[in-house]
N, C-alpha and C positions, 0 to 999 in steps of 0.2 A: 238632084244629085244622087240618083239611084245607080248602084253598081252591083254586080253579082258577087257579093262577098260570102264567104263561108259563115253560117250563123255563129255569132259569138267571136269570130276571128278578126273582126275589124279593129278591135282594140289593140291586138298584137301587131297587126300590120301598120296601123297609124302610129303606134308607139315606136316601132322600128324605124319608120321614116323620120319621125321627129328626133329620135336618138341620133340617127345619121346626120340630120341637119345640125344639131347642136355640136356634135363631134367635129364635123367638117368646118362649120362656122367658127368654132373656137380655135381650131388649128390655124385657119386663115387670119384670124385676128391677133394671135399671139406669136406666130412664126416670125423670127428675126425682127422682133418688135423694136429693138434698139439699134438696128443696122444702119439707120439713116440719122443725120443730124436733125436737130429741131428746126422747124420752119420759123419764119418771123412771128407768126401768130402764136405758135406754141411757146416761143421764148417770152412773149408778153404774158401768156397764161402762167408760165413759171414765175415770172417776176411778181405777179399778183398773188400767187399761192405760197411764195417762199418766205413770207413774213415770219418773225419769231413767235407771234401769237395770232389768235383769231382777230384781235383788235387791229394788229398791223395789216392783216389781210384785208379787212374792211376798209382801212384807210388807203392802202395802196391801190386796191381795186377801184375805189372811188376816184382816185387821181387818173388812173390809166383807162378805165372803161366805165365811166359813170352812166347811170340810166337804167341799170338792171341790178337785181339782187345777186350777190356773189355766192349762189348756192353751189355751183361747181367748184369755185375757187376755195371755199371753205372745206368742201369734201376732199379736194386735191391736197390741201394743206395737211389735213389729218393723215391722208394716205402717204404723203411724202415723209411724214415723221416716222412712220413704221417701215417703209420700204425704200427710202432714199430718194435722191434727185436725179438718178440716171435717166436716160431717154426711155429705156425699157420700163423702169419703175413708174415714171409719170404716165406713160401711155397704157400701162396695164389696167388702170382704173377705167378709162373709156372702153378698153377692150373687154373687160369683164362685164360692163354694162351692156355692150353690144352683144355679147354671148347670151346674156339673160333676155335681151330683147327678142331673140329668136323664139323663145317660149311665148313672149307676149304676142308676137305675130300669129302664132298658132291659135292662141286664145281669141285674138281679134278675128281670125278667119272663121272660127266656130260661131262667134257672135254675128258675123255678117250673114252666114248661111242658115243660122238657126232662127228662121222667121217664126216658127211655132215653138211652143214649149216642148222639152224632151218627152214629156209624158204622152204627147200626141204623135210622136214619131216612132216608126218601127225601126228594127235593127238595120234594114237596108238603107233607109234614109240616114240614120246615124253613121253608118259605115261610109257613105259618100261624103257626108259633111266633114268627118274627122280626117279622112284620107286627103281630101282637097286642102284642108287646113294644114295638114302636115306638109303637103307639097308647097303651100304658101311659105311655110317656115323654111323649107329647103331652099327655095329660090331667094328668099331674103338672106339666108345664111351665106350664099355665094355671090350675091349681087355686089357689084363694084361700089355703088354709093354707100351701102351700109357697112361694108368692110373698110372702106377708105376712112370714114369718119371715126370708126371704132379704133383705128390705128393712129389717131391724132390726139395729142394731149390738149384737147379743147372741149368746150361744153356741148357740142352738137350731138354726141352720142347720148349724153344724159337727157338733153332736150327731147330727142326722138323717143326715148323710153317713156318720158312723162306724157308725150303726145299719144303714144300707143295705149297707155293706161287710161288716158282721158277719153279716147274714142271708145274703148271697151266699155267704160262706165256709161257713156252716152247711149250706146246701143242697148246696154242692159236696162237703163232707165226707160228707153223706148219700149223694150220688150216686156219688162217685168214691173217697172216702177219701183217703189220702195225707198225708204229714207236713206239706207246705206248706199244705194246706187247714185242718188242725187248728191249725197255728201261726197262720194268719190269723184263725181263729175266736177263739183265745185273745187275741191282740193287740188286735183291734178290739172285742171285748167289754170288755176292761179300759179301753181309751181312751174308749169311749162312756160307760161308767158314770162314769169319772173326770171327763169333761167336764160331765156333769150327772147327778145320781142318778136322775132320772126314766127314764133308759134301763133301769133295773132292771125296769121294767114289761114291757119287751119280753122280757128274759131270763126273767121269770116265765112269760110265754106260751110261750116256747120250752121251758121245763122241763116244762110240762104236755104239750106236743107230744111230747117225748122219752118221757114215760111212756106216752103213747098208742102211739108207735111200738114201744116195748118189748113192750107187750101184744099188738098186732096182729102183729108179727113172730114172736113166740113162737107165736101161734095159727096163722099161716100155715106156719111151719116144722113144726108138729105135723101139718098136713095134707099135708106134702110139696110145698108150693107152690114152684115154681122161680123165681117172680118176686120172692122176697125179696131185697133188696139186701144187699150184703156188709157195709156200714158198720154197726157195732153202735151202737144209741142210747146205750149206756152210755159209749162212747168220746167222743161229742159232749157228753154230760153231764159227763164228766171234764174236758173242755176248758173248759166254762163254770165249773166249780168252780175250775180252775186260774186262770182270769181273776179270779175273786173273791179268790183267795189273793194275787194280785199287788196287789190293792187294799187289803189289810188295813191298811197304814199310814194310808190316808185315811179308813177307817171310824171311826177315833178322832175325826175332825172332826165326826161326826154330833152330838156333844154340843153343838156350837155351834148347830146347827139347832134342838135342843131348847130352848136358851136363847133363840133368836129367837122361838120359839113363846110362851115365857113373857113376852117383851117386847112381844108383840103385833105382830110384823113381818108376820104373815099375816092380820091381822084384816080386811083389805080384801076377802078372798075370802068371798063370801056362801055360806051353807049351800045345798046343791043341793035342788031340788024332786024329786018322784018320777020325772019324765020327763027330768031334766037330762042323763043320758048321751046320750039321743037328741037332745035340744035342742042339746047341744054340737056334735054333728056337723052339725046344721042350720045353726047360726050360723056354724060354720067354713066351710061350703061356700056358704052363701047360701040364702035362702028359695026362690028360683026354681030354681036348679040342683039342690037337694037331692032333690026327688022323682025326677028322672031318674037321679041317682047311685044312690039307693036301689033303684029298679026294676031297673036294669041290673046292679047289684051282686048282687042276689038271684038274677037269672037266671044271672049268671056264676058264682055260688057253686054253683048246682045243676049247671051244665055242668061245672065243674071237679071237683065231687064224683064225677061219673060216670066221669071219665077219669083224674084224678090225685087220688085221695081223700086221700092223705097230705098233699099240698101244700095242698089245700082246708082241711083241719083246721088247718094252721099259720096260714093267712091269717085264718080265722074267729077263732081264738084271739087273734091279733095285733090284730084289730079290737075284739073284745069284752072281753077280760080287763082291759086297762088302765083303761077307764072304770068297770068294775065294782069294781076295787080302789080307785080314787080315790073312787068313790061311797061304798063301805063305810067307807073311811078318813075321809071327811068327817063321818060320824056317830059313828065310834068315837074319833077323835082330834081333828082340826080340819078345817074346810072346805078342800078342796084340788082340787076338780074344776074345772079351767079348761082352755081349748082348747090353750094352748101346752104343757101337760104331756102332751097326747095327740097331739102333732104327728105322730109317726111312725105312728100308727094310721090316718092317712088314706092312707098308701101302699098297704097291701093293699086298701083300699076302691077306690082308683083301678085296681088290677090287676084286681079282680073286675069293675069297671065295663067295662073294656076287653074282657074275655072275654065279658061279657054282650052288648056291642055286636057283637062278632064272630060271636056265635051267630045273629044275624038272617040269615035265608035269602036275602033280597033285597039286592043291592048298593045299590040306591037307598035302602032303609031304613037300611042301615048308614051310608051317606053322610049321610042326614038326621039320624041319631042323633049322629054325630060333630060335625056342624055345630052342632046344638042344644047339646050339652054344652060344646063349645069356646066358642061365642058367648056363652052365658049366663055361663060362668066368666070370660071376658075382660070382659064387661060388669060383673060384680060386682067384679073386680079394679080396673077403671078408676076406680071411685069412690074408691079409696085413692090414686090417682096424682095427684089434684088438688093444687095448691099450698096449703100451710097458711099460717096467720098467723105473726107473729113477736112473740108476746106477751112472752116472756122476754128476747129480744134488745132490744126497745124498752124494757122495764121496766128492764133493767140500764143502758141508755144514759142514761135520764132520772134514775135513781138516782145515777149518778156525778156528775151536775151538782149534786146536793144533799149529797153525801157529806162535803164539807168536809175538814178536816185534824184528826186523822189520817183517811186515806181508808179508811173502813169502811162496808160495806153489809150490813145484816142480812138474813137469809133465814129466813123462817118456813115450814118444810117445803121439800122439794125443794131442799135445800142444794146438791147437786152440779149440778143444772140451772142454778141461779143462778151458781155458780162457773164453769161452762162458758161461759155467755153474757156474762161479763165480757170486755171486749175483750182479745184475747190480748196486745196490746202493753202493756196496763196490769194484767195479771193478777198480776204480781209486786209491783206498787206499791199494789194495792187488795186489801184483805182482806175476804173474805166471812165473816160471823159468824153462827153459829146463834142463832136466837131461839126460846124464851126463853134469856136469857143465863145462863151459868154463872159469870161473873166479877162484878166490882164495877160500880157504876153509872157510874164514870168510863170504863169500857170500852165503854159502850153506843154503837152507831152512831147517827148522826143520822137515817138513813133506813132503811126496812125494806121489803122486797118480800114481800108476803103471797100465798101460793099458794092455789088454790081447795080444797086438801085439808085446810086447817086446820079444827079443830072449832069450834063456836060459842063454847065457853068460852075457847079460846085466842084466837079473834078478838076477843072482848070485852076480854080482858086486854091485848092488844096495842094496841087502839084507845084504851085509857086512857092509855098511854104515848106513843102516836103518833097523835094525833087529826087530823092534817092530811092530807087526801087530795091528793097531788101529781099523780097520774095514775092512770087505769084503762085497762088493756088487756084488754078482755073481763073474765074473772074473775080476772085478776092485778092486784093493787092495789099501788101505791107509796105508802107513808105516811111522814110525817116528824114530828118534834117541832115545836111551834108556833114560827113566826117571822113577822115583819111581812109583810103583804101576801099571805098565803096563807090560803085559806078553811079554816075549822075544820070537820071532819067532824061530822055528827050523831052522837049517842051510839049510835044503833042500827047 
């Protein structure tokens, strides 16, 4: 990673690029943060975090999303107590974590490239390492996948931060050893998996990497190679096993995930096509930026393989193994290949992309490549920053005018989104009821909000009971029972 930097000036240059990355990334994560309504999943996270106490949060989260420890939900609960329940307030916690993750990516880039200790590196080597790491941070800061999850009131931004810290300690344990690095590896491995079980995909890639290290180290030691590092792969493997042992109490909750499969909670995920793993990365990055990312990542992978083969193998496994596992699981168990389950696999892709750009021999070519990658990424991100509509807020407002007494509003699908958009001042006096009803006819609400996710059979059943169209807000419909002066909806 040698470049012609002015002696002593690489710190300022790398620092400037990192500062730009943090500034631009923070703007993208916080700009118009409350301009769109909550998604279905965000509304469930709100319901889990909105308990009156931490005990309520633990109880509600166990009912709605059992099988993991509610680290994010408890943190969101405390955050909401200070900053409120608005869309912007709830999303600001993941956005803040996402901004801090930019610095973690910089540190991770340094650890990937710092194959030797700093005392054995000259200023030119350090300049290349820190500048490439700052470029990694910049690409991560503007990349659509990292920006997208940081703008959602969900646990994925937090999980990604734990994974970044975990990989940093893994590389430090490999390079330096030391009790503190092994302890960090254990702690952050356990926290990442407890936050969301999809973090196990990264641990699986690391397990294969440790097997590779064991085999190559044994071969190098047999040849008397002095370059073999002292940290034994089996010690890092023992740290990962120790982290899983800490999580044994939570693995019992996996049975609730099995019950969710039987209930059809994951039926919305479509079976993947033969090229879906590649298409997932394309859709995650955007159709226009993807070819550039792929080209420079391949070049960067070749470059890193020649100089830091062990680290290159880790990044390649980190990119490739999670989508392969999800692809196989989609056919062997249930469909499960979606972008947010692969969110951490974009980080090594960004690192290889930065290394590929750095390998260009001309400064002008490097500058053009950086401008192209950053511009196309920001252009793709900007399409998600536009203000959205207020379908559910408007539907709840009009439904309240028809609710009558007792004040009940039915919700057919997306129950928690309807509950959230009931005016906060009236949330205690207005009851949102799930449709179809589980109670008697006398408990039926006068008005129902029908979400676009209802099946045709459910829609037909509801329209028989609620034939009056009160209002339409795009694909969200407010229906009521017949009353004078209101148009009767057609049977279809």
